[in-house]
N, CA, C, O and CB atoms as a CASP TS submission, in Angstrom:
PFRMAT TS
TARGET T0000
AUTHOR 0000-0000-0000
METHOD Language model
MODEL 1
PARENT N/A
ATOM      1  N   UNK     1     -19.013  -4.080   1.219  1.00  0.00           N
ATOM      2  CA  UNK     1     -17.623  -2.899   1.389  1.00  0.00           C
ATOM      3  C   UNK     1     -17.812  -1.776   0.235  1.00  0.00           C
ATOM      4  O   UNK     1     -17.730  -1.860  -0.991  1.00  0.00           O
ATOM      5  CB  UNK     1     -15.826  -3.752   1.069  1.00  0.00           C
ATOM      6  N   UNK     2     -18.166  -0.429   1.313  1.00  0.00           N
ATOM      7  CA  UNK     2     -18.321   0.376   0.829  1.00  0.00           C
ATOM      8  C   UNK     2     -17.235   1.042  -0.216  1.00  0.00           C
ATOM      9  O   UNK     2     -16.033   0.911   0.014  1.00  0.00           O
ATOM     10  CB  UNK     2     -18.693   0.873   1.689  1.00  0.00           C
ATOM     11  N   UNK     3     -17.697   1.752  -1.359  1.00  0.00           N
ATOM     12  CA  UNK     3     -16.652   2.282  -2.304  1.00  0.00           C
ATOM     13  C   UNK     3     -16.373   3.641  -1.666  1.00  0.00           C
ATOM     14  O   UNK     3     -15.779   4.375  -2.456  1.00  0.00           O
ATOM     15  CB  UNK     3     -17.154   2.390  -3.927  1.00  0.00           C
ATOM     16  N   UNK     4     -16.642   4.259  -0.364  1.00  0.00           N
ATOM     17  CA  UNK     4     -15.805   5.489  -0.223  1.00  0.00           C
ATOM     18  C   UNK     4     -15.106   5.351   1.112  1.00  0.00           C
ATOM     19  O   UNK     4     -15.389   4.675   2.101  1.00  0.00           O
ATOM     20  CB  UNK     4     -16.675   6.856  -0.296  1.00  0.00           C
ATOM     21  N   UNK     5     -14.036   6.249   0.837  1.00  0.00           N
ATOM     22  CA  UNK     5     -13.560   6.076   2.287  1.00  0.00           C
ATOM     23  C   UNK     5     -13.352   7.732   2.788  1.00  0.00           C
ATOM     24  O   UNK     5     -13.332   8.655   1.973  1.00  0.00           O
ATOM     25  CB  UNK     5     -11.952   5.044   2.360  1.00  0.00           C
ATOM     26  N   UNK     6     -13.205   7.919   4.244  1.00  0.00           N
ATOM     27  CA  UNK     6     -12.867   9.391   4.520  1.00  0.00           C
ATOM     28  C   UNK     6     -11.716   9.577   4.322  1.00  0.00           C
ATOM     29  O   UNK     6     -11.127   8.750   3.627  1.00  0.00           O
ATOM     30  CB  UNK     6     -13.098   9.904   5.735  1.00  0.00           C
ATOM     31  N   UNK     7     -10.987  10.724   4.861  1.00  0.00           N
ATOM     32  CA  UNK     7      -9.837  11.105   4.203  1.00  0.00           C
ATOM     33  C   UNK     7      -9.367  10.585   5.816  1.00  0.00           C
ATOM     34  O   UNK     7      -8.202  10.985   5.801  1.00  0.00           O
ATOM     35  CB  UNK     7      -9.596  12.863   3.410  1.00  0.00           C
ATOM     36  N   UNK     8      -9.540   9.995   7.080  1.00  0.00           N
ATOM     37  CA  UNK     8      -9.173   9.694   8.121  1.00  0.00           C
ATOM     38  C   UNK     8      -9.078   8.185   7.831  1.00  0.00           C
ATOM     39  O   UNK     8      -8.200   7.521   8.383  1.00  0.00           O
ATOM     40  CB  UNK     8      -9.982  10.219   9.176  1.00  0.00           C
ATOM     41  N   UNK     9     -10.000   7.598   6.938  1.00  0.00           N
ATOM     42  CA  UNK     9      -9.504   6.334   6.954  1.00  0.00           C
ATOM     43  C   UNK     9      -8.037   6.408   5.915  1.00  0.00           C
ATOM     44  O   UNK     9      -7.232   5.611   6.397  1.00  0.00           O
ATOM     45  CB  UNK     9     -10.779   5.263   6.423  1.00  0.00           C
ATOM     46  N   UNK    10      -7.583   6.932   4.963  1.00  0.00           N
ATOM     47  CA  UNK    10      -7.311   6.942   3.688  1.00  0.00           C
ATOM     48  C   UNK    10      -5.465   7.452   4.595  1.00  0.00           C
ATOM     49  O   UNK    10      -4.426   6.806   4.464  1.00  0.00           O
ATOM     50  CB  UNK    10      -8.539   8.186   2.404  1.00  0.00           C
ATOM     51  N   UNK    11      -5.595   8.394   5.202  1.00  0.00           N
ATOM     52  CA  UNK    11      -4.552   8.536   5.867  1.00  0.00           C
ATOM     53  C   UNK    11      -3.928   7.331   7.241  1.00  0.00           C
ATOM     54  O   UNK    11      -2.762   7.163   7.596  1.00  0.00           O
ATOM     55  CB  UNK    11      -4.878   9.862   6.287  1.00  0.00           C
ATOM     56  N   UNK    12      -4.897   6.809   7.647  1.00  0.00           N
ATOM     57  CA  UNK    12      -4.502   5.847   8.543  1.00  0.00           C
ATOM     58  C   UNK    12      -3.637   4.741   7.702  1.00  0.00           C
ATOM     59  O   UNK    12      -2.526   4.310   8.011  1.00  0.00           O
ATOM     60  CB  UNK    12      -5.794   5.254   9.278  1.00  0.00           C
ATOM     61  N   UNK    13      -4.668   4.285   6.213  1.00  0.00           N
ATOM     62  CA  UNK    13      -3.871   3.047   5.568  1.00  0.00           C
ATOM     63  C   UNK    13      -2.693   3.522   5.211  1.00  0.00           C
ATOM     64  O   UNK    13      -1.747   2.741   5.316  1.00  0.00           O
ATOM     65  CB  UNK    13      -4.491   2.364   4.325  1.00  0.00           C
ATOM     66  N   UNK    14      -2.402   5.038   4.650  1.00  0.00           N
ATOM     67  CA  UNK    14      -1.040   5.059   4.308  1.00  0.00           C
ATOM     68  C   UNK    14      -0.181   5.075   5.613  1.00  0.00           C
ATOM     69  O   UNK    14       0.935   4.555   5.588  1.00  0.00           O
ATOM     70  CB  UNK    14      -0.750   6.268   3.407  1.00  0.00           C
ATOM     71  N   UNK    15      -0.508   5.470   6.386  1.00  0.00           N
ATOM     72  CA  UNK    15       0.355   5.684   7.604  1.00  0.00           C
ATOM     73  C   UNK    15       0.789   4.168   8.096  1.00  0.00           C
ATOM     74  O   UNK    15       1.993   3.915   8.161  1.00  0.00           O
ATOM     75  CB  UNK    15      -0.528   6.565   8.845  1.00  0.00           C
ATOM     76  N   UNK    16      -0.071   3.274   8.404  1.00  0.00           N
ATOM     77  CA  UNK    16       0.129   2.020   8.279  1.00  0.00           C
ATOM     78  C   UNK    16       0.927   1.177   7.289  1.00  0.00           C
ATOM     79  O   UNK    16       1.560   0.228   7.752  1.00  0.00           O
ATOM     80  CB  UNK    16      -0.850   1.708   8.258  1.00  0.00           C
ATOM     81  N   UNK    17       0.961   1.371   6.226  1.00  0.00           N
ATOM     82  CA  UNK    17       1.781   1.556   4.804  1.00  0.00           C
ATOM     83  C   UNK    17       2.971   1.407   5.172  1.00  0.00           C
ATOM     84  O   UNK    17       3.689   0.408   5.217  1.00  0.00           O
ATOM     85  CB  UNK    17       1.688   2.905   3.996  1.00  0.00           C
ATOM     86  N   UNK    18       3.182   2.743   5.505  1.00  0.00           N
ATOM     87  CA  UNK    18       4.988   3.143   5.546  1.00  0.00           C
ATOM     88  C   UNK    18       5.275   2.912   7.321  1.00  0.00           C
ATOM     89  O   UNK    18       6.399   3.183   7.743  1.00  0.00           O
ATOM     90  CB  UNK    18       5.440   5.356   4.919  1.00  0.00           C
ATOM     91  N   UNK    19       4.485   2.539   8.036  1.00  0.00           N
ATOM     92  CA  UNK    19       5.788   1.645   9.350  1.00  0.00           C
ATOM     93  C   UNK    19       5.366   0.514   8.834  1.00  0.00           C
ATOM     94  O   UNK    19       6.150  -0.322   9.282  1.00  0.00           O
ATOM     95  CB  UNK    19       5.622   1.681  11.454  1.00  0.00           C
ATOM     96  N   UNK    20       4.212  -0.294   7.821  1.00  0.00           N
ATOM     97  CA  UNK    20       5.260  -1.820   7.788  1.00  0.00           C
ATOM     98  C   UNK    20       6.072  -1.560   6.585  1.00  0.00           C
ATOM     99  O   UNK    20       6.697  -2.550   6.206  1.00  0.00           O
ATOM    100  CB  UNK    20       4.343  -3.546   7.539  1.00  0.00           C
ATOM    101  N   UNK    21       6.201  -0.677   6.007  1.00  0.00           N
ATOM    102  CA  UNK    21       7.077  -0.609   4.944  1.00  0.00           C
ATOM    103  C   UNK    21       8.601  -0.374   5.312  1.00  0.00           C
ATOM    104  O   UNK    21       9.587  -0.731   4.667  1.00  0.00           O
ATOM    105  CB  UNK    21       6.592   0.435   4.082  1.00  0.00           C
ATOM    106  N   UNK    22       8.531   0.472   6.784  1.00  0.00           N
ATOM    107  CA  UNK    22       9.599   0.980   7.304  1.00  0.00           C
ATOM    108  C   UNK    22      10.480   0.163   8.117  1.00  0.00           C
ATOM    109  O   UNK    22      11.690   0.295   8.301  1.00  0.00           O
ATOM    110  CB  UNK    22       9.240   1.950   7.928  1.00  0.00           C
ATOM    111  N   UNK    23       9.248  -1.162   8.816  1.00  0.00           N
ATOM    112  CA  UNK    23       9.867  -1.892   9.311  1.00  0.00           C
ATOM    113  C   UNK    23      10.356  -2.938   8.952  1.00  0.00           C
ATOM    114  O   UNK    23      11.070  -3.537   9.755  1.00  0.00           O
ATOM    115  CB  UNK    23       9.500  -2.013   9.955  1.00  0.00           C
ATOM    116  N   UNK    24      10.129  -3.478   7.651  1.00  0.00           N
ATOM    117  CA  UNK    24      10.767  -4.572   6.760  1.00  0.00           C
ATOM    118  C   UNK    24      11.826  -3.917   5.964  1.00  0.00           C
ATOM    119  O   UNK    24      12.526  -4.609   5.225  1.00  0.00           O
ATOM    120  CB  UNK    24       9.710  -5.294   5.765  1.00  0.00           C
ATOM    121  N   UNK    25      12.030  -2.428   6.067  1.00  0.00           N
ATOM    122  CA  UNK    25      12.900  -2.156   4.706  1.00  0.00           C
ATOM    123  C   UNK    25      14.369  -1.857   5.755  1.00  0.00           C
ATOM    124  O   UNK    25      15.579  -1.882   5.528  1.00  0.00           O
ATOM    125  CB  UNK    25      12.196  -0.466   3.448  1.00  0.00           C
ATOM    126  N   UNK    26      13.573  -1.588   6.918  1.00  0.00           N
ATOM    127  CA  UNK    26      14.984  -1.178   8.019  1.00  0.00           C
ATOM    128  C   UNK    26      15.363  -2.669   8.349  1.00  0.00           C
ATOM    129  O   UNK    26      16.588  -2.777   8.410  1.00  0.00           O
ATOM    130  CB  UNK    26      14.545  -0.112   9.782  1.00  0.00           C
ATOM    131  N   UNK    27      14.790  -3.693   8.551  1.00  0.00           N
ATOM    132  CA  UNK    27      15.336  -5.018   8.715  1.00  0.00           C
ATOM    133  C   UNK    27      16.072  -5.522   7.814  1.00  0.00           C
ATOM    134  O   UNK    27      17.122  -6.112   8.068  1.00  0.00           O
ATOM    135  CB  UNK    27      14.505  -5.855   8.887  1.00  0.00           C
ATOM    136  N   UNK    28      15.396  -5.272   6.135  1.00  0.00           N
ATOM    137  CA  UNK    28      16.269  -5.736   5.103  1.00  0.00           C
ATOM    138  C   UNK    28      17.718  -4.876   5.119  1.00  0.00           C
ATOM    139  O   UNK    28      18.843  -5.342   4.939  1.00  0.00           O
ATOM    140  CB  UNK    28      15.469  -5.586   3.678  1.00  0.00           C
ATOM    141  N   UNK    29      17.447  -3.859   5.316  1.00  0.00           N
ATOM    142  CA  UNK    29      19.043  -2.720   5.371  1.00  0.00           C
ATOM    143  C   UNK    29      20.093  -3.297   6.549  1.00  0.00           C
ATOM    144  O   UNK    29      21.322  -3.292   6.479  1.00  0.00           O
ATOM    145  CB  UNK    29      18.583  -0.700   5.998  1.00  0.00           C
ATOM    146  N   UNK    30      19.434  -3.691   7.420  1.00  0.00           N
ATOM    147  CA  UNK    30      20.189  -4.276   8.987  1.00  0.00           C
ATOM    148  C   UNK    30      21.076  -5.388   7.853  1.00  0.00           C
ATOM    149  O   UNK    30      22.294  -5.298   7.699  1.00  0.00           O
ATOM    150  CB  UNK    30      18.736  -5.315  10.676  1.00  0.00           C
ATOM    151  N   UNK    31      20.429  -6.160   7.308  1.00  0.00           N
ATOM    152  CA  UNK    31      20.882  -7.414   6.871  1.00  0.00           C
ATOM    153  C   UNK    31      21.777  -7.305   6.035  1.00  0.00           C
ATOM    154  O   UNK    31      22.475  -8.263   5.705  1.00  0.00           O
ATOM    155  CB  UNK    31      20.016  -8.179   6.392  1.00  0.00           C
ATOM    156  N   UNK    32      21.924  -5.970   5.491  1.00  0.00           N
ATOM    157  CA  UNK    32      22.690  -6.227   4.131  1.00  0.00           C
ATOM    158  C   UNK    32      22.127  -6.517   2.693  1.00  0.00           C
ATOM    159  O   UNK    32      22.857  -6.617   1.707  1.00  0.00           O
ATOM    160  CB  UNK    32      23.444  -7.305   4.350  1.00  0.00           C
ATOM    161  N   UNK    33      20.828  -6.637   2.669  1.00  0.00           N
ATOM    162  CA  UNK    33      20.456  -6.995   1.270  1.00  0.00           C
ATOM    163  C   UNK    33      19.880  -5.737   0.816  1.00  0.00           C
ATOM    164  O   UNK    33      19.627  -4.635   1.301  1.00  0.00           O
ATOM    165  CB  UNK    33      19.435  -8.250   1.115  1.00  0.00           C
ATOM    166  N   UNK    34      19.743  -6.498  -0.623  1.00  0.00           N
ATOM    167  CA  UNK    34      19.297  -4.982  -1.558  1.00  0.00           C
ATOM    168  C   UNK    34      17.390  -4.753  -1.122  1.00  0.00           C
ATOM    169  O   UNK    34      16.522  -5.511  -0.689  1.00  0.00           O
ATOM    170  CB  UNK    34      19.564  -5.396  -3.951  1.00  0.00           C
ATOM    171  N   UNK    35      17.423  -3.580  -1.450  1.00  0.00           N
ATOM    172  CA  UNK    35      16.021  -2.924  -1.831  1.00  0.00           C
ATOM    173  C   UNK    35      15.628  -3.170  -0.251  1.00  0.00           C
ATOM    174  O   UNK    35      14.982  -3.996   0.395  1.00  0.00           O
ATOM    175  CB  UNK    35      14.888  -3.797  -3.254  1.00  0.00           C
ATOM    176  N   UNK    36      16.324  -2.079  -0.026  1.00  0.00           N
ATOM    177  CA  UNK    36      16.642  -1.268   1.493  1.00  0.00           C
ATOM    178  C   UNK    36      15.340  -0.566   2.244  1.00  0.00           C
ATOM    179  O   UNK    36      14.236  -0.910   1.822  1.00  0.00           O
ATOM    180  CB  UNK    36      17.793   0.105   1.203  1.00  0.00           C
ATOM    181  N   UNK    37      15.388   0.307   3.230  1.00  0.00           N
ATOM    182  CA  UNK    37      14.548   1.395   3.809  1.00  0.00           C
ATOM    183  C   UNK    37      13.345   1.888   2.593  1.00  0.00           C
ATOM    184  O   UNK    37      12.149   1.637   2.447  1.00  0.00           O
ATOM    185  CB  UNK    37      15.659   2.749   4.274  1.00  0.00           C
ATOM    186  N   UNK    38      14.455   2.799   1.751  1.00  0.00           N
ATOM    187  CA  UNK    38      13.555   3.882   1.118  1.00  0.00           C
ATOM    188  C   UNK    38      12.716   2.793   0.261  1.00  0.00           C
ATOM    189  O   UNK    38      11.503   2.700   0.452  1.00  0.00           O
ATOM    190  CB  UNK    38      14.440   5.226   0.122  1.00  0.00           C
ATOM    191  N   UNK    39      13.391   1.945  -0.713  1.00  0.00           N
ATOM    192  CA  UNK    39      12.853   1.258  -1.895  1.00  0.00           C
ATOM    193  C   UNK    39      11.639   0.677  -1.327  1.00  0.00           C
ATOM    194  O   UNK    39      10.634   0.835  -2.021  1.00  0.00           O
ATOM    195  CB  UNK    39      13.833   0.168  -2.571  1.00  0.00           C
ATOM    196  N   UNK    40      11.469  -0.065  -0.045  1.00  0.00           N
ATOM    197  CA  UNK    40      10.423  -0.590   0.786  1.00  0.00           C
ATOM    198  C   UNK    40       9.560   0.271   0.809  1.00  0.00           C
ATOM    199  O   UNK    40       8.428  -0.050   0.446  1.00  0.00           O
ATOM    200  CB  UNK    40      10.718  -0.950   2.035  1.00  0.00           C
ATOM    201  N   UNK    41       9.778   1.383   1.162  1.00  0.00           N
ATOM    202  CA  UNK    41       9.015   2.516   1.539  1.00  0.00           C
ATOM    203  C   UNK    41       7.799   3.098   0.374  1.00  0.00           C
ATOM    204  O   UNK    41       6.593   3.341   0.360  1.00  0.00           O
ATOM    205  CB  UNK    41      10.137   3.630   1.838  1.00  0.00           C
ATOM    206  N   UNK    42       8.775   3.132  -0.398  1.00  0.00           N
ATOM    207  CA  UNK    42       8.476   3.492  -1.782  1.00  0.00           C
ATOM    208  C   UNK    42       7.259   2.688  -2.785  1.00  0.00           C
ATOM    209  O   UNK    42       6.494   3.055  -3.677  1.00  0.00           O
ATOM    210  CB  UNK    42       9.824   3.326  -2.420  1.00  0.00           C
ATOM    211  N   UNK    43       7.581   1.316  -2.045  1.00  0.00           N
ATOM    212  CA  UNK    43       6.825   0.447  -2.899  1.00  0.00           C
ATOM    213  C   UNK    43       5.668  -0.091  -2.104  1.00  0.00           C
ATOM    214  O   UNK    43       4.706  -0.637  -2.643  1.00  0.00           O
ATOM    215  CB  UNK    43       7.692  -0.681  -3.466  1.00  0.00           C
ATOM    216  N   UNK    44       5.793   0.085  -0.749  1.00  0.00           N
ATOM    217  CA  UNK    44       4.820   0.204   0.329  1.00  0.00           C
ATOM    218  C   UNK    44       3.608   1.507  -0.276  1.00  0.00           C
ATOM    219  O   UNK    44       2.515   1.286  -0.798  1.00  0.00           O
ATOM    220  CB  UNK    44       5.783   0.670   1.923  1.00  0.00           C
ATOM    221  N   UNK    45       4.274   2.914   0.021  1.00  0.00           N
ATOM    222  CA  UNK    45       3.275   3.813  -0.875  1.00  0.00           C
ATOM    223  C   UNK    45       2.295   3.908  -2.007  1.00  0.00           C
ATOM    224  O   UNK    45       1.190   4.451  -2.044  1.00  0.00           O
ATOM    225  CB  UNK    45       3.781   4.419  -1.229  1.00  0.00           C
ATOM    226  N   UNK    46       2.998   3.219  -2.967  1.00  0.00           N
ATOM    227  CA  UNK    46       2.684   3.136  -4.019  1.00  0.00           C
ATOM    228  C   UNK    46       1.566   1.837  -4.210  1.00  0.00           C
ATOM    229  O   UNK    46       0.710   1.805  -5.095  1.00  0.00           O
ATOM    230  CB  UNK    46       3.898   3.141  -4.698  1.00  0.00           C
ATOM    231  N   UNK    47       1.740   0.977  -3.366  1.00  0.00           N
ATOM    232  CA  UNK    47       0.985  -0.072  -3.849  1.00  0.00           C
ATOM    233  C   UNK    47      -0.641  -0.449  -3.066  1.00  0.00           C
ATOM    234  O   UNK    47      -1.467  -1.337  -3.277  1.00  0.00           O
ATOM    235  CB  UNK    47       2.020  -1.267  -3.717  1.00  0.00           C
ATOM    236  N   UNK    48      -0.570   1.036  -1.817  1.00  0.00           N
ATOM    237  CA  UNK    48      -2.305   1.088  -1.117  1.00  0.00           C
ATOM    238  C   UNK    48      -2.908   1.632  -1.998  1.00  0.00           C
ATOM    239  O   UNK    48      -3.821   1.074  -2.605  1.00  0.00           O
ATOM    240  CB  UNK    48      -2.715   1.959   0.289  1.00  0.00           C
ATOM    241  N   UNK    49      -2.374   3.236  -2.316  1.00  0.00           N
ATOM    242  CA  UNK    49      -3.331   3.568  -3.283  1.00  0.00           C
ATOM    243  C   UNK    49      -3.900   2.466  -5.140  1.00  0.00           C
ATOM    244  O   UNK    49      -4.933   2.675  -5.776  1.00  0.00           O
ATOM    245  CB  UNK    49      -2.586   5.067  -3.552  1.00  0.00           C
ATOM    246  N   UNK    50      -2.875   1.486  -5.466  1.00  0.00           N
ATOM    247  CA  UNK    50      -3.173   1.170  -6.469  1.00  0.00           C
ATOM    248  C   UNK    50      -3.745   0.218  -6.541  1.00  0.00           C
ATOM    249  O   UNK    50      -4.459   0.010  -7.522  1.00  0.00           O
ATOM    250  CB  UNK    50      -2.489   1.184  -7.060  1.00  0.00           C
ATOM    251  N   UNK    51      -3.597  -0.921  -5.266  1.00  0.00           N
ATOM    252  CA  UNK    51      -4.187  -1.952  -5.022  1.00  0.00           C
ATOM    253  C   UNK    51      -5.984  -1.061  -4.879  1.00  0.00           C
ATOM    254  O   UNK    51      -7.060  -1.333  -5.412  1.00  0.00           O
ATOM    255  CB  UNK    51      -3.337  -2.813  -3.575  1.00  0.00           C
ATOM    256  N   UNK    52      -5.655  -0.193  -4.114  1.00  0.00           N
ATOM    257  CA  UNK    52      -7.345   0.408  -3.675  1.00  0.00           C
ATOM    258  C   UNK    52      -8.189   0.837  -5.100  1.00  0.00           C
ATOM    259  O   UNK    52      -9.375   0.668  -5.383  1.00  0.00           O
ATOM    260  CB  UNK    52      -7.239   2.136  -2.527  1.00  0.00           C
ATOM    261  N   UNK    53      -7.238   1.372  -5.763  1.00  0.00           N
ATOM    262  CA  UNK    53      -8.272   1.729  -6.878  1.00  0.00           C
ATOM    263  C   UNK    53      -8.098   0.771  -8.156  1.00  0.00           C
ATOM    264  O   UNK    53      -8.564   1.240  -9.194  1.00  0.00           O
ATOM    265  CB  UNK    53      -8.064   3.333  -7.361  1.00  0.00           C
ATOM    266  N   UNK    54      -7.594  -0.301  -8.231  1.00  0.00           N
ATOM    267  CA  UNK    54      -8.162  -1.804  -8.779  1.00  0.00           C
ATOM    268  C   UNK    54      -9.181  -2.303  -8.294  1.00  0.00           C
ATOM    269  O   UNK    54     -10.052  -2.749  -9.041  1.00  0.00           O
ATOM    270  CB  UNK    54      -7.350  -2.875  -8.626  1.00  0.00           C
ATOM    271  N   UNK    55      -9.317  -2.346  -6.822  1.00  0.00           N
ATOM    272  CA  UNK    55     -10.532  -3.082  -6.684  1.00  0.00           C
ATOM    273  C   UNK    55     -12.177  -2.446  -6.592  1.00  0.00           C
ATOM    274  O   UNK    55     -13.287  -2.975  -6.551  1.00  0.00           O
ATOM    275  CB  UNK    55     -10.243  -3.777  -5.501  1.00  0.00           C
ATOM    276  N   UNK    56     -11.446  -0.379  -6.581  1.00  0.00           N
ATOM    277  CA  UNK    56     -12.646   0.093  -6.850  1.00  0.00           C
ATOM    278  C   UNK    56     -13.254   0.031  -8.102  1.00  0.00           C
ATOM    279  O   UNK    56     -14.456   0.279  -8.200  1.00  0.00           O
ATOM    280  CB  UNK    56     -12.644   1.174  -6.538  1.00  0.00           C
ATOM    281  N   UNK    57     -12.329  -0.380  -9.434  1.00  0.00           N
ATOM    282  CA  UNK    57     -12.291  -0.589 -10.809  1.00  0.00           C
ATOM    283  C   UNK    57     -13.329  -1.794 -10.695  1.00  0.00           C
ATOM    284  O   UNK    57     -14.496  -1.572 -11.019  1.00  0.00           O
ATOM    285  CB  UNK    57     -10.729  -0.885 -11.499  1.00  0.00           C
ATOM    286  N   UNK    58     -13.039  -2.774 -10.349  1.00  0.00           N
ATOM    287  CA  UNK    58     -13.709  -4.201  -9.970  1.00  0.00           C
ATOM    288  C   UNK    58     -15.028  -4.323  -9.639  1.00  0.00           C
ATOM    289  O   UNK    58     -15.976  -4.868 -10.204  1.00  0.00           O
ATOM    290  CB  UNK    58     -13.128  -4.782  -8.884  1.00  0.00           C
ATOM    291  N   UNK    59     -14.864  -3.452  -8.179  1.00  0.00           N
ATOM    292  CA  UNK    59     -16.610  -3.775  -7.837  1.00  0.00           C
ATOM    293  C   UNK    59     -17.258  -2.755  -8.971  1.00  0.00           C
ATOM    294  O   UNK    59     -18.475  -2.916  -9.067  1.00  0.00           O
ATOM    295  CB  UNK    59     -17.261  -3.227  -5.869  1.00  0.00           C
ATOM    296  N   UNK    60     -16.743  -1.793  -9.806  1.00  0.00           N
ATOM    297  CA  UNK    60     -17.476  -0.626 -10.574  1.00  0.00           C
ATOM    298  C   UNK    60     -18.443  -1.510 -11.675  1.00  0.00           C
ATOM    299  O   UNK    60     -19.611  -1.445 -12.059  1.00  0.00           O
ATOM    300  CB  UNK    60     -16.226   0.551 -11.450  1.00  0.00           C
ATOM    301  N   UNK    61     -16.865  -2.659 -12.043  1.00  0.00           N
ATOM    302  CA  UNK    61     -17.535  -2.919 -13.459  1.00  0.00           C
ATOM    303  C   UNK    61     -17.879  -4.442 -13.264  1.00  0.00           C
ATOM    304  O   UNK    61     -17.918  -5.092 -14.309  1.00  0.00           O
ATOM    305  CB  UNK    61     -16.442  -2.603 -14.911  1.00  0.00           C
ATOM    306  N   UNK    62     -18.140  -5.129 -12.071  1.00  0.00           N
ATOM    307  CA  UNK    62     -18.204  -6.245 -12.486  1.00  0.00           C
ATOM    308  C   UNK    62     -17.088  -7.157 -12.049  1.00  0.00           C
ATOM    309  O   UNK    62     -15.918  -6.777 -12.006  1.00  0.00           O
ATOM    310  CB  UNK    62     -18.338  -6.133 -13.719  1.00  0.00           C
ATOM    311  N   UNK    63     -17.431  -8.213 -11.766  1.00  0.00           N
ATOM    312  CA  UNK    63     -16.330  -9.481 -11.476  1.00  0.00           C
ATOM    313  C   UNK    63     -15.760  -9.715 -13.122  1.00  0.00           C
ATOM    314  O   UNK    63     -14.550  -9.642 -13.337  1.00  0.00           O
ATOM    315  CB  UNK    63     -17.268 -11.229 -10.693  1.00  0.00           C
ATOM    316  N   UNK    64     -16.430  -9.909 -13.896  1.00  0.00           N
ATOM    317  CA  UNK    64     -16.035 -10.266 -14.750  1.00  0.00           C
ATOM    318  C   UNK    64     -14.853  -9.273 -15.870  1.00  0.00           C
ATOM    319  O   UNK    64     -14.523  -9.599 -17.010  1.00  0.00           O
ATOM    320  CB  UNK    64     -17.177 -10.675 -15.105  1.00  0.00           C
ATOM    321  N   UNK    65     -14.478  -8.238 -15.234  1.00  0.00           N
ATOM    322  CA  UNK    65     -13.930  -7.223 -15.570  1.00  0.00           C
ATOM    323  C   UNK    65     -12.483  -7.156 -15.073  1.00  0.00           C
ATOM    324  O   UNK    65     -11.608  -6.363 -15.422  1.00  0.00           O
ATOM    325  CB  UNK    65     -14.709  -6.239 -15.196  1.00  0.00           C
ATOM    326  N   UNK    66     -12.425  -8.017 -14.306  1.00  0.00           N
ATOM    327  CA  UNK    66     -11.092  -7.895 -13.290  1.00  0.00           C
ATOM    328  C   UNK    66     -10.620  -9.255 -14.039  1.00  0.00           C
ATOM    329  O   UNK    66      -9.557  -9.793 -13.730  1.00  0.00           O
ATOM    330  CB  UNK    66     -11.342  -7.951 -11.217  1.00  0.00           C
TER
END
């Protein structure tokens, strides 16, 4: 797995994260459940870069670091 991403790949991943989070949040909001559209979008936007950062850290430091 390469450790570098192009800006197009980053934008695509964030856009897909927004679409997936929007669909899930919209469905939750339609059924009256807590954590609707806005909350789910924010969670998805934060989870993408943080998981990529953790993966980068683990690959750089070795398997024993994680």
